[in-house]
N, CA, C and O atoms as a printed pandas DataFrame, in Angstrom:
     atom_number atom_name residue_name chain_id  residue_number  x_coord  y_coord  z_coord
0              1         N          MET        A               1   -2.300  -49.516  -68.426
1              2        CA          MET        A               1   -1.149  -49.845  -67.459
2              3         C          MET        A               1   -1.534  -49.083  -66.329
3              4         O          MET        A               1   -1.379  -47.862  -66.359
4              5         N          LEU        A               2   -2.072  -49.710  -65.221
5              6        CA          LEU        A               2   -2.522  -49.450  -63.628
6              7         C          LEU        A               2   -1.263  -48.857  -62.978
7              8         O          LEU        A               2   -0.368  -49.567  -62.522
8              9         N          LEU        A               3   -1.240  -47.100  -62.957
9             10        CA          LEU        A               3   -0.488  -46.549  -62.213
10            11         C          LEU        A               3   -1.523  -46.412  -60.995
11            12         O          LEU        A               3   -2.649  -46.872  -60.805
12            13         N          ARG        A               4   -0.622  -45.541  -60.207
13            14        CA          ARG        A               4   -0.624  -44.912  -58.912
14            15         C          ARG        A               4   -1.220  -43.382  -59.130
15            16         O          ARG        A               4   -0.799  -42.630  -60.009
16            17         N          TYR        A               5   -2.178  -43.072  -58.270
17            18        CA          TYR        A               5   -2.230  -41.340  -58.262
18            19         C          TYR        A               5   -1.208  -40.582  -57.728
19            20         O          TYR        A               5   -0.651  -40.902  -56.678
20            21         N          LYS        A               6   -0.846  -39.365  -58.524
21            22        CA          LYS        A               6    0.271  -38.481  -57.652
22            23         C          LYS        A               6   -0.906  -37.499  -57.597
23            24         O          LYS        A               6   -2.067  -37.844  -57.820
24            25         N          LYS        A               7   -0.551  -36.329  -57.303
25            26        CA          LYS        A               7   -1.331  -35.119  -57.293
26            27         C          LYS        A               7   -1.101  -34.708  -58.035
27            28         O          LYS        A               7   -1.783  -33.719  -58.302
28            29         N          SER        A               8   -0.368  -34.946  -58.669
29            30        CA          SER        A               8   -0.040  -34.086  -60.777
30            31         C          SER        A               8   -1.005  -34.127  -61.667
31            32         O          SER        A               8   -1.311  -33.410  -62.620
32            33         N          GLY        A               9   -1.656  -35.585  -60.953
33            34        CA          GLY        A               9   -2.372  -36.307  -62.048
34            35         C          GLY        A               9   -4.310  -35.563  -61.496
35            36         O          GLY        A               9   -5.332  -36.054  -61.974
36            37         N          GLU        A              10   -4.322  -34.728  -60.769
37            38        CA          GLU        A              10   -5.246  -34.624  -59.904
38            39         C          GLU        A              10   -6.613  -33.906  -60.807
39            40         O          GLU        A              10   -7.797  -34.085  -60.520
40            41         N          LYS        A              11   -6.153  -33.164  -61.818
41            42        CA          LYS        A              11   -7.932  -33.033  -62.759
42            43         C          LYS        A              11   -8.005  -33.657  -63.754
43            44         O          LYS        A              11   -8.865  -33.343  -64.578
44            45         N          ILE        A              12   -7.101  -34.772  -64.005
45            46        CA          ILE        A              12   -7.270  -35.767  -64.920
46            47         C          ILE        A              12   -8.040  -36.610  -63.900
47            48         O          ILE        A              12   -9.113  -36.902  -64.428
48            49         N          ALA        A              13   -7.957  -37.152  -62.611
49            50        CA          ALA        A              13   -8.613  -38.614  -62.190
50            51         C          ALA        A              13   -9.944  -37.581  -61.816
51            52         O          ALA        A              13  -10.992  -38.058  -62.253
52            53         N          MET        A              14  -10.104  -36.404  -61.174
53            54        CA          MET        A              14  -11.587  -35.993  -61.117
54            55         C          MET        A              14  -12.145  -35.452  -62.372
55            56         O          MET        A              14  -13.250  -34.909  -62.388
56            57         N          GLY        A              15  -11.315  -35.604  -63.560
57            58        CA          GLY        A              15  -12.740  -35.856  -65.639
58            59         C          GLY        A              15  -12.317  -37.254  -65.157
59            60         O          GLY        A              15  -13.326  -37.863  -65.511
60            61         N          LEU        A              16  -11.959  -37.676  -64.903
61            62        CA          LEU        A              16  -12.492  -39.479  -65.078
62            63         C          LEU        A              16  -13.450  -39.870  -63.883
63            64         O          LEU        A              16  -14.151  -40.872  -64.024
64            65         N          LEU        A              17  -13.528  -39.068  -62.605
65            66        CA          LEU        A              17  -14.521  -39.454  -61.704
66            67         C          LEU        A              17  -15.565  -39.423  -62.059
67            68         O          LEU        A              17  -16.367  -40.356  -62.114
68            69         N          SER        A              18  -15.761  -37.883  -62.476
69            70        CA          SER        A              18  -17.262  -37.212  -63.035
70            71         C          SER        A              18  -17.852  -37.985  -64.015
71            72         O          SER        A              18  -18.949  -37.576  -64.396
72            73         N          PHE        A              19  -17.367  -39.121  -64.593
73            74        CA          PHE        A              19  -17.981  -39.800  -65.429
74            75         C          PHE        A              19  -19.033  -41.071  -64.578
75            76         O          PHE        A              19  -19.852  -41.872  -65.029
76            77         N          MET        A              20  -18.477  -40.747  -62.970
77            78        CA          MET        A              20  -19.421  -41.453  -62.084
78            79         C          MET        A              20  -20.796  -40.752  -61.592
79            80         O          MET        A              20  -20.667  -39.530  -61.676
80            81         N          PRO        A              21  -21.965  -41.099  -61.147
81            82        CA          PRO        A              21  -23.119  -39.985  -61.688
82            83         C          PRO        A              21  -23.361  -39.652  -59.620
83            84         O          PRO        A              21  -24.340  -39.030  -59.206
84            85         N          GLU        A              22  -22.648  -40.021  -58.999
85            86        CA          GLU        A              22  -22.633  -39.158  -57.749
86            87         C          GLU        A              22  -21.256  -38.665  -57.562
87            88         O          GLU        A              22  -21.006  -38.730  -56.359
88            89         N          GLU        A              23  -20.901  -38.500  -57.798
89            90        CA          GLU        A              23  -19.405  -37.528  -58.670
90            91         C          GLU        A              23  -19.830  -36.569  -59.527
91            92         O          GLU        A              23  -19.167  -36.419  -60.553
92            93         N          LYS        A              24  -20.817  -35.857  -59.341
93            94        CA          LYS        A              24  -21.350  -34.801  -60.759
94            95         C          LYS        A              24  -20.308  -33.452  -59.894
95            96         O          LYS        A              24  -19.178  -33.224  -60.323
96            97         N          GLU        A              25  -20.540  -33.128  -59.395
97            98        CA          GLU        A              25  -20.526  -31.902  -58.113
98            99         C          GLU        A              25  -19.666  -31.496  -57.725
99           100         O          GLU        A              25  -19.425  -31.945  -56.605
100          101         N          PHE        A              26  -18.513  -30.338  -58.307
101          102        CA          PHE        A              26  -17.111  -30.246  -57.997
102          103         C          PHE        A              26  -16.880  -30.030  -56.990
103          104         O          PHE        A              26  -15.675  -30.246  -56.861
104          105         N          LYS        A              27  -17.446  -29.586  -55.750
105          106        CA          LYS        A              27  -17.270  -29.805  -54.345
106          107         C          LYS        A              27  -17.253  -31.609  -53.658
107          108         O          LYS        A              27  -16.767  -32.006  -52.598
108          109         N          LYS        A              28  -17.964  -32.376  -54.723
109          110        CA          LYS        A              28  -17.729  -33.726  -53.570
110          111         C          LYS        A              28  -16.758  -34.862  -54.647
111          112         O          LYS        A              28  -16.581  -36.079  -54.594
112          113         N          LEU        A              29  -16.219  -33.683  -55.692
113          114        CA          LEU        A              29  -15.167  -34.646  -56.668
114          115         C          LEU        A              29  -14.123  -34.268  -55.662
115          116         O          LEU        A              29  -13.539  -35.140  -55.019
116          117         N          GLN        A              30  -13.857  -32.920  -55.498
117          118        CA          GLN        A              30  -12.576  -31.855  -54.354
118          119         C          GLN        A              30  -12.783  -33.458  -53.006
119          120         O          GLN        A              30  -11.955  -34.366  -52.932
120          121         N          ASP        A              31  -13.756  -33.388  -52.349
121          122        CA          ASP        A              31  -13.884  -34.470  -51.293
122          123         C          ASP        A              31  -13.179  -35.727  -51.647
123          124         O          ASP        A              31  -12.104  -36.007  -51.116
124          125         N          THR        A              32  -13.575  -36.263  -52.260
125          126        CA          THR        A              32  -13.040  -37.516  -52.997
126          127         C          THR        A              32  -11.981  -37.456  -52.998
127          128         O          THR        A              32  -11.378  -37.906  -52.023
128          129         N          ILE        A              33  -11.067  -36.717  -54.383
129          130        CA          ILE        A              33   -9.938  -36.735  -53.903
130          131         C          ILE        A              33   -8.957  -36.463  -52.534
131          132         O          ILE        A              33   -7.845  -36.873  -52.201
132          133         N          HIS        A              34   -9.610  -35.871  -52.136
133          134        CA          HIS        A              34   -8.790  -35.054  -50.650
134          135         C          HIS        A              34   -8.575  -36.768  -49.642
135          136         O          HIS        A              34   -7.553  -37.384  -49.338
136          137         N          THR        A              35   -9.792  -37.007  -49.423
137          138        CA          THR        A              35   -9.691  -38.743  -49.258
138          139         C          THR        A              35   -8.758  -39.049  -50.003
139          140         O          THR        A              35   -7.661  -39.302  -49.506
140          141         N          TYR        A              36   -8.880  -39.082  -50.831
141          142        CA          TYR        A              36   -7.961  -40.202  -52.152
142          143         C          TYR        A              36   -6.208  -40.085  -51.660
143          144         O          TYR        A              36   -5.344  -40.961  -51.624
144          145         N          GLU        A              37   -6.156  -38.763  -51.355
145          146        CA          GLU        A              37   -5.274  -37.782  -51.120
146          147         C          GLU        A              37   -4.304  -38.012  -49.623
147          148         O          GLU        A              37   -3.077  -37.940  -49.556
148          149         N          THR        A              38   -5.066  -38.244  -48.725
149          150        CA          THR        A              38   -4.725  -37.922  -46.890
150          151         C          THR        A              38   -5.203  -39.180  -46.090
151          152         O          THR        A              38   -5.024  -39.199  -44.872
152          153         N          ASP        A              39   -5.926  -40.441  -46.855
153          154        CA          ASP        A              39   -6.784  -41.419  -46.274
154          155         C          ASP        A              39   -5.335  -42.424  -46.409
155          156         O          ASP        A              39   -4.932  -42.527  -47.568
156          157         N          PRO        A              40   -4.498  -43.186  -45.320
157          158        CA          PRO        A              40   -3.823  -44.251  -46.215
158          159         C          PRO        A              40   -4.399  -45.834  -46.229
159          160         O          PRO        A              40   -3.658  -46.815  -46.154
160          161         N          ASN        A              41   -5.578  -45.880  -46.318
161          162        CA          ASN        A              41   -6.521  -47.024  -46.655
162          163         C          ASN        A              41   -7.312  -46.616  -48.100
163          164         O          ASN        A              41   -7.843  -47.487  -48.788
164          165         N          TRP        A              42   -7.323  -45.185  -48.472
165          166        CA          TRP        A              42   -7.660  -45.360  -49.499
166          167         C          TRP        A              42   -6.631  -45.123  -50.834
167          168         O          TRP        A              42   -5.818  -44.206  -50.722
168          169         N          HIS        A              43   -6.634  -45.555  -51.520
169          170        CA          HIS        A              43   -6.186  -45.851  -52.482
170          171         C          HIS        A              43   -6.179  -45.911  -54.288
171          172         O          HIS        A              43   -6.627  -46.949  -54.775
172          173         N          LEU        A              44   -5.817  -45.118  -54.988
173          174        CA          LEU        A              44   -6.464  -44.486  -56.304
174          175         C          LEU        A              44   -5.337  -44.669  -57.197
175          176         O          LEU        A              44   -4.120  -44.481  -57.187
176          177         N          PHE        A              45   -6.270  -45.132  -58.005
177          178        CA          PHE        A              45   -5.440  -45.734  -59.205
178          179         C          PHE        A              45   -5.739  -44.970  -61.345
179          180         O          PHE        A              45   -6.812  -45.075  -61.939
180          181         N          LEU        A              46   -5.132  -44.662  -61.628
181          182        CA          LEU        A              46   -5.682  -44.538  -62.608
182          183         C          LEU        A              46   -5.057  -45.679  -63.762
183          184         O          LEU        A              46   -4.065  -46.310  -63.395
184          185         N          TRP        A              47   -5.705  -46.003  -65.373
185          186        CA          TRP        A              47   -5.307  -46.853  -66.291
186          187         C          TRP        A              47   -4.751  -45.933  -67.314
187          188         O          TRP        A              47   -5.288  -44.830  -67.409
188          189         N          LYS        A              48   -3.472  -46.304  -68.313
189          190        CA          LYS        A              48   -3.176  -45.743  -68.488
190          191         C          LYS        A              48   -3.490  -45.882  -70.106
191          192         O          LYS        A              48   -3.320  -47.101  -70.138
192          193         N          LYS        A              49   -3.859  -45.508  -71.632
193          194        CA          LYS        A              49   -3.579  -46.333  -72.674
194          195         C          LYS        A              49   -2.949  -45.648  -73.491
195          196         O          LYS        A              49   -3.333  -44.559  -73.918
196          197         N          GLU        A              50   -1.516  -46.432  -73.914
197          198        CA          GLU        A              50   -1.199  -44.911  -74.680
198          199         C          GLU        A              50   -0.638  -44.247  -74.373
199          200         O          GLU        A              50    0.424  -44.461  -73.790
200          201         N          GLU        A              51   -1.112  -43.137  -74.634
201          202        CA          GLU        A              51   -0.807  -41.480  -73.868
202          203         C          GLU        A              51   -1.239  -40.531  -73.105
203          204         O          GLU        A              51   -0.958  -39.435  -72.621
204          205         N          ASP        A              52   -2.636  -41.979  -73.223
205          206        CA          ASP        A              52   -4.239  -40.902  -72.377
206          207         C          ASP        A              52   -4.609  -42.187  -71.342
207          208         O          ASP        A              52   -4.798  -43.395  -71.482
208          209         N          PHE        A              53   -4.601  -40.959  -69.914
209          210        CA          PHE        A              53   -5.425  -42.145  -68.832
210          211         C          PHE        A              53   -6.948  -41.570  -69.334
211          212         O          PHE        A              53   -7.353  -40.471  -69.713
212          213         N          VAL        A              54   -7.748  -43.283  -69.077
213          214        CA          VAL        A              54   -8.602  -43.367  -69.981
214          215         C          VAL        A              54   -9.063  -44.254  -69.188
215          216         O          VAL        A              54   -9.694  -45.153  -69.743
216          217         N          GLY        A              55   -8.938  -44.321  -67.807
217          218        CA          GLY        A              55   -9.687  -45.006  -66.565
218          219         C          GLY        A              55   -9.176  -45.373  -65.205
219          220         O          GLY        A              55   -8.042  -45.820  -65.031
220          221         N          LEU        A              56  -10.287  -45.114  -63.983
221          222        CA          LEU        A              56   -9.698  -45.050  -62.534
222          223         C          LEU        A              56  -10.532  -46.365  -62.398
223          224         O          LEU        A              56  -11.300  -47.089  -63.032
224          225         N          ILE        A              57   -9.682  -46.184  -60.734
225          226        CA          ILE        A              57  -10.298  -47.343  -59.724
226          227         C          ILE        A              57  -10.443  -46.340  -58.466
227          228         O          ILE        A              57  -10.489  -45.124  -58.650
228          229         N          GLY        A              58  -10.496  -46.771  -57.502
229          230        CA          GLY        A              58  -10.826  -46.754  -56.095
230          231         C          GLY        A              58  -10.752  -47.349  -55.298
231          232         O          GLY        A              58  -11.919  -47.404  -54.910
232          233         N          VAL        A              59  -10.000  -48.115  -54.449
233          234        CA          VAL        A              59  -10.781  -48.640  -53.343
234          235         C          VAL        A              59   -9.927  -48.321  -52.043
235          236         O          VAL        A              59   -8.849  -47.733  -51.955
236          237         N          GLU        A              60  -10.782  -48.922  -50.995
237          238        CA          GLU        A              60  -10.866  -48.505  -49.499
238          239         C          GLU        A              60  -10.096  -50.145  -48.984
239          240         O          GLU        A              60  -10.462  -51.249  -49.387
240          241         N          SER        A              61   -8.803  -49.819  -47.861
241          242        CA          SER        A              61   -8.389  -50.917  -47.576
242          243         C          SER        A              61   -8.482  -51.005  -46.221
243          244         O          SER        A              61   -7.927  -50.058  -45.664
244          245         N          VAL        A              62   -9.255  -52.231  -45.092
245          246        CA          VAL        A              62   -9.355  -52.325  -43.944
246          247         C          VAL        A              62   -9.974  -53.258  -43.887
247          248         O          VAL        A              62  -11.050  -53.503  -44.433
248          249         N          ASP        A              63   -9.085  -54.147  -42.923
249          250        CA          ASP        A              63   -8.932  -55.249  -41.757
250          251         C          ASP        A              63   -8.272  -56.256  -43.255
251          252         O          ASP        A              63   -8.222  -57.459  -42.999
252          253         N          GLY        A              64   -7.966  -56.009  -44.183
253          254        CA          GLY        A              64   -7.624  -57.490  -45.038
254          255         C          GLY        A              64   -8.963  -57.139  -46.340
255          256         O          GLY        A              64   -8.743  -57.561  -47.475
256          257         N          ILE        A              65  -10.121  -56.467  -46.100
257          258        CA          ILE        A              65  -10.986  -56.686  -47.315
258          259         C          ILE        A              65  -10.859  -55.349  -48.214
259          260         O          ILE        A              65  -10.759  -54.171  -47.871
260          261         N          CYS        A              66  -10.888  -55.801  -49.163
261          262        CA          CYS        A              66  -11.034  -54.713  -49.643
262          263         C          CYS        A              66  -12.200  -53.948  -50.972
263          264         O          CYS        A              66  -12.704  -54.590  -51.894
264          265         N          THR        A              67  -12.406  -52.377  -50.694
265          266        CA          THR        A              67  -13.959  -51.986  -51.519
266          267         C          THR        A              67  -13.983  -51.162  -52.565
267          268         O          THR        A              67  -13.756  -49.979  -52.311
268          269         N          ILE        A              68  -14.172  -51.426  -53.557
269          270        CA          ILE        A              68  -14.103  -50.604  -54.859
270          271         C          ILE        A              68  -15.226  -49.532  -54.549
271          272         O          ILE        A              68  -16.426  -49.769  -54.694
272          273         N          HIS        A              69  -14.838  -48.631  -54.218
273          274        CA          HIS        A              69  -15.758  -47.233  -54.128
274          275         C          HIS        A              69  -15.890  -46.960  -55.486
275          276         O          HIS        A              69  -17.013  -47.391  -55.747
276          277         N          HIS        A              70  -15.360  -46.449  -56.622
277          278        CA          HIS        A              70  -14.776  -45.921  -57.569
278          279         C          HIS        A              70  -14.200  -46.594  -59.160
279          280         O          HIS        A              70  -13.031  -46.414  -59.504
280          281         N          ILE        A              71  -14.899  -47.142  -59.780
281          282        CA          ILE        A              71  -14.511  -47.542  -60.871
282          283         C          ILE        A              71  -15.777  -47.095  -62.291
283          284         O          ILE        A              71  -16.926  -47.428  -62.583
284          285         N          THR        A              72  -14.494  -45.976  -62.967
285          286        CA          THR        A              72  -15.191  -45.615  -64.162
286          287         C          THR        A              72  -13.854  -45.900  -64.860
287          288         O          THR        A              72  -12.697  -46.117  -64.499
288          289         N          VAL        A              73  -14.762  -45.768  -66.438
289          290        CA          VAL        A              73  -13.384  -45.701  -67.782
290          291         C          VAL        A              73  -14.165  -44.467  -68.592
291          292         O          VAL        A              73  -15.386  -44.310  -68.557
292          293         N          ASN        A              74  -13.334  -43.714  -69.247
293          294        CA          ASN        A              74  -13.743  -42.976  -70.139
294          295         C          ASN        A              74  -14.864  -43.460  -71.560
295          296         O          ASN        A              74  -14.344  -44.443  -72.088
296          297         N          PRO        A              75  -15.779  -43.193  -72.071
297          298        CA          PRO        A              75  -17.008  -43.187  -72.958
298          299         C          PRO        A              75  -16.175  -43.515  -73.885
299          300         O          PRO        A              75  -15.967  -44.722  -74.010
300          301         N          SER        A              76  -15.743  -42.943  -74.437
301          302        CA          SER        A              76  -14.948  -43.495  -75.873
302          303         C          SER        A              76  -14.235  -44.654  -75.494
303          304         O          SER        A              76  -13.833  -45.195  -76.524
304          305         N          HIS        A              77  -13.753  -45.543  -74.070
305          306        CA          HIS        A              77  -12.998  -46.576  -74.416
306          307         C          HIS        A              77  -13.637  -47.458  -73.587
307          308         O          HIS        A              77  -12.997  -48.457  -73.261
308          309         N          ARG        A              78  -14.872  -47.309  -73.123
309          310        CA          ARG        A              78  -16.036  -48.489  -73.129
310          311         C          ARG        A              78  -16.295  -49.734  -73.458
311          312         O          ARG        A              78  -17.462  -49.881  -73.818
312          313         N          GLY        A              79  -15.603  -50.761  -73.474
313          314        CA          GLY        A              79  -16.180  -51.933  -74.003
314          315         C          GLY        A              79  -15.137  -52.943  -74.269
315          316         O          GLY        A              79  -15.304  -54.055  -74.770
316          317         N          GLU        A              80  -13.751  -52.261  -73.759
317          318        CA          GLU        A              80  -12.781  -52.557  -74.575
318          319         C          GLU        A              80  -11.921  -53.548  -73.117
319          320         O          GLU        A              80  -10.776  -53.993  -73.196
320          321         N          GLY        A              81  -12.467  -53.633  -72.390
321          322        CA          GLY        A              81  -12.116  -54.591  -70.912
322          323         C          GLY        A              81  -11.337  -54.144  -70.003
323          324         O          GLY        A              81  -10.685  -54.674  -69.104
324          325         N          ILE        A              82  -11.588  -52.453  -70.575
325          326        CA          ILE        A              82  -10.527  -51.591  -69.165
326          327         C          ILE        A              82  -10.833  -52.054  -67.947
327          328         O          ILE        A              82   -9.890  -52.513  -67.302
328          329         N          GLY        A              83  -12.103  -52.058  -67.363
329          330        CA          GLY        A              83  -12.714  -51.952  -66.050
330          331         C          GLY        A              83  -12.501  -53.165  -65.616
331          332         O          GLY        A              83  -12.139  -53.428  -64.469
332          333         N          LYS        A              84  -12.729  -54.039  -66.573
333          334        CA          LYS        A              84  -12.018  -55.772  -66.198
334          335         C          LYS        A              84  -10.650  -55.511  -65.512
335          336         O          LYS        A              84  -10.369  -55.157  -64.367
336          337         N          THR        A              85   -9.961  -55.779  -66.505
337          338        CA          THR        A              85   -8.380  -55.301  -66.135
338          339         C          THR        A              85   -7.838  -54.610  -64.880
339          340         O          THR        A              85   -6.990  -54.854  -64.021
340          341         N          MET        A              86   -8.777  -53.567  -65.185
341          342        CA          MET        A              86   -8.313  -52.621  -63.783
342          343         C          MET        A              86   -8.523  -53.309  -62.264
343          344         O          MET        A              86   -7.806  -52.991  -61.315
344          345         N          VAL        A              87   -9.494  -54.193  -62.178
345          346        CA          VAL        A              87  -10.080  -55.168  -61.029
346          347         C          VAL        A              87   -9.094  -55.894  -60.645
347          348         O          VAL        A              87   -8.626  -56.102  -59.526
348          349         N          ASP        A              88   -8.677  -56.451  -62.190
349          350        CA          ASP        A              88   -8.176  -57.926  -61.434
350          351         C          ASP        A              88   -6.730  -57.204  -61.709
351          352         O          ASP        A              88   -6.075  -58.129  -62.189
352          353         N          LYS        A              89   -5.922  -56.116  -61.668
353          354        CA          LYS        A              89   -4.200  -55.592  -61.476
354          355         C          LYS        A              89   -4.366  -55.229  -60.246
355          356         O          LYS        A              89   -3.467  -55.664  -59.527
356          357         N          VAL        A              90   -5.431  -54.383  -59.507
357          358        CA          VAL        A              90   -5.566  -54.034  -58.119
358          359         C          VAL        A              90   -5.645  -54.782  -57.912
359          360         O          VAL        A              90   -4.501  -54.786  -57.457
360          361         N          LYS        A              91   -6.115  -56.191  -57.649
361          362        CA          LYS        A              91   -6.185  -57.438  -56.735
362          363         C          LYS        A              91   -4.651  -57.642  -56.901
363          364         O          LYS        A              91   -4.005  -56.965  -56.101
364          365         N          THR        A              92   -4.133  -58.180  -57.491
365          366        CA          THR        A              92   -2.859  -58.102  -57.487
366          367         C          THR        A              92   -2.029  -57.272  -57.106
367          368         O          THR        A              92   -0.859  -57.487  -56.792
368          369         N          ILE        A              93   -2.616  -56.247  -57.116
369          370        CA          ILE        A              93   -0.910  -55.105  -56.220
370          371         C          ILE        A              93   -1.740  -54.968  -54.702
371          372         O          ILE        A              93   -1.081  -55.409  -53.761
372          373         N          LEU        A              94   -2.527  -54.647  -54.497
373          374        CA          LEU        A              94   -3.453  -54.946  -52.439
374          375         C          LEU        A              94   -3.212  -56.098  -52.339
375          376         O          LEU        A              94   -3.203  -56.890  -53.282
376          377         N          SER        A              95   -3.036  -56.298  -51.454
377          378        CA          SER        A              95   -2.963  -57.393  -50.733
378          379         C          SER        A              95   -3.577  -57.351  -49.426
379          380         O          SER        A              95   -3.193  -57.146  -48.275
380          381         N          CYS        A              96   -5.414  -57.800  -50.408
381          382        CA          CYS        A              96   -6.826  -58.259  -49.010
382          383         C          CYS        A              96   -7.260  -60.000  -49.128
383          384         O          CYS        A              96   -7.022  -60.896  -49.938
384          385         N          GLU        A              97   -7.888  -59.903  -48.064
385          386        CA          GLU        A              97   -8.114  -61.192  -48.617
386          387         C          GLU        A              97   -9.404  -61.595  -48.845
387          388         O          GLU        A              97   -9.896  -62.717  -48.722
388          389         N          SER        A              98  -10.124  -60.087  -49.347
389          390        CA          SER        A              98  -11.207  -60.205  -50.280
390          391         C          SER        A              98  -11.560  -59.087  -50.531
391          392         O          SER        A              98  -11.344  -58.176  -49.732
392          393         N          PHE        A              99  -12.279  -58.858  -51.874
393          394        CA          PHE        A              99  -12.998  -58.054  -52.212
394          395         C          PHE        A              99  -14.141  -57.727  -52.576
395          396         O          PHE        A              99  -14.854  -58.677  -52.898
396          397         N          THR        A             100  -14.857  -56.111  -52.686
397          398        CA          THR        A             100  -16.064  -56.581  -51.869
398          399         C          THR        A             100  -15.851  -55.123  -52.587
399          400         O          THR        A             100  -14.750  -54.603  -52.768
400          401         N          ALA        A             101  -17.270  -54.495  -53.008
401          402        CA          ALA        A             101  -17.876  -53.403  -53.863
402          403         C          ALA        A             101  -18.698  -52.154  -52.939
403          404         O          ALA        A             101  -19.218  -52.540  -51.892
404          405         N          SER        A             102  -18.793  -51.071  -53.201
405          406        CA          SER        A             102  -19.904  -50.467  -52.671
406          407         C          SER        A             102  -21.151  -49.939  -53.439
407          408         O          SER        A             102  -21.079  -49.974  -54.668
408          409         N          ALA        A             103  -22.185  -49.498  -52.916
409          410        CA          ALA        A             103  -23.453  -49.601  -53.555
410          411         C          ALA        A             103  -23.441  -49.357  -55.235
411          412         O          ALA        A             103  -24.047  -50.086  -56.020
412          413         N          GLN        A             104  -22.487  -47.980  -55.689
413          414        CA          GLN        A             104  -22.379  -47.830  -56.570
414          415         C          GLN        A             104  -21.646  -48.660  -57.537
415          416         O          GLN        A             104  -22.196  -48.743  -58.635
416          417         N          THR        A             105  -20.725  -49.186  -57.419
417          418        CA          THR        A             105  -20.212  -50.221  -58.092
418          419         C          THR        A             105  -20.377  -51.589  -57.727
419          420         O          THR        A             105  -19.577  -52.323  -58.308
420          421         N          LYS        A             106  -21.200  -52.193  -56.909
421          422        CA          LYS        A             106  -21.630  -53.133  -57.179
422          423         C          LYS        A             106  -22.206  -53.690  -58.336
423          424         O          LYS        A             106  -21.602  -54.717  -58.645
424          425         N          SER        A             107  -23.283  -53.379  -59.221
425          426        CA          SER        A             107  -23.161  -54.642  -60.249
426          427         C          SER        A             107  -21.812  -54.651  -61.396
427          428         O          SER        A             107  -21.411  -55.617  -62.046
428          429         N          PHE        A             108  -21.277  -53.231  -61.392
429          430        CA          PHE        A             108  -20.321  -53.198  -62.547
430          431         C          PHE        A             108  -18.749  -54.432  -61.754
431          432         O          PHE        A             108  -17.698  -54.764  -62.302
432          433         N          PHE        A             109  -19.090  -54.655  -60.854
433          434        CA          PHE        A             109  -18.147  -55.609  -60.217
434          435         C          PHE        A             109  -18.470  -57.034  -60.318
435          436         O          PHE        A             109  -17.777  -57.859  -60.913
436          437         N          GLU        A             110  -19.791  -57.321  -59.571
437          438        CA          GLU        A             110  -20.438  -58.640  -60.139
438          439         C          GLU        A             110  -20.239  -59.041  -61.445
439          440         O          GLU        A             110  -20.377  -60.263  -61.517
440          441         N          LYS        A             111  -19.958  -58.507  -62.569
441          442        CA          LYS        A             111  -20.013  -58.621  -64.114
442          443         C          LYS        A             111  -18.209  -58.923  -64.276
443          444         O          LYS        A             111  -17.809  -59.678  -65.162
444          445         N          CYS        A             112  -17.588  -58.486  -63.661
445          446        CA          CYS        A             112  -16.033  -58.169  -63.385
446          447         C          CYS        A             112  -15.767  -59.929  -63.174
447          448         O          CYS        A             112  -15.127  -60.819  -63.734
448          449         N          THR        A             113  -16.486  -59.811  -62.264
449          450        CA          THR        A             113  -15.983  -61.326  -60.953
450          451         C          THR        A             113  -16.555  -62.546  -61.358
451          452         O          THR        A             113  -16.140  -63.655  -61.021
452          453         N          GLU        A             114  -17.916  -62.221  -62.391
453          454        CA          GLU        A             114  -18.601  -63.668  -63.009
454          455         C          GLU        A             114  -17.554  -64.306  -64.012
455          456         O          GLU        A             114  -16.737  -63.697  -64.704
456          457         N          ALA        A             115  -17.783  -65.784  -63.925
457          458        CA          ALA        A             115  -17.018  -67.017  -64.374
458          459         C          ALA        A             115  -17.144  -67.037  -65.552
459          460         O          ALA        A             115  -16.625  -67.936  -66.214
């Protein structure tokens, strides 16, 4: 189930973000979370499976274009289709004319959108 990020889930979100190579440093994680908390164009969602949060997707929406900046799944849950499901669900939640990906998420996003 895809849930919108809340401040109470900050530690969980930071833990999931830390699986992304460019988000390893604590200061960088804090800055990223701060952006999602303060910029109304940045949207962060967590994927809950049973009782645990196992995935995260972060999207920036500007002028009808949504860019996926962060997408990560706990390594013990990879290969289950959670990442693709998060992309599909976010497309139904955010009203964007088009979706694209940042340099960090581009290869994964392309796999998700293959026919």
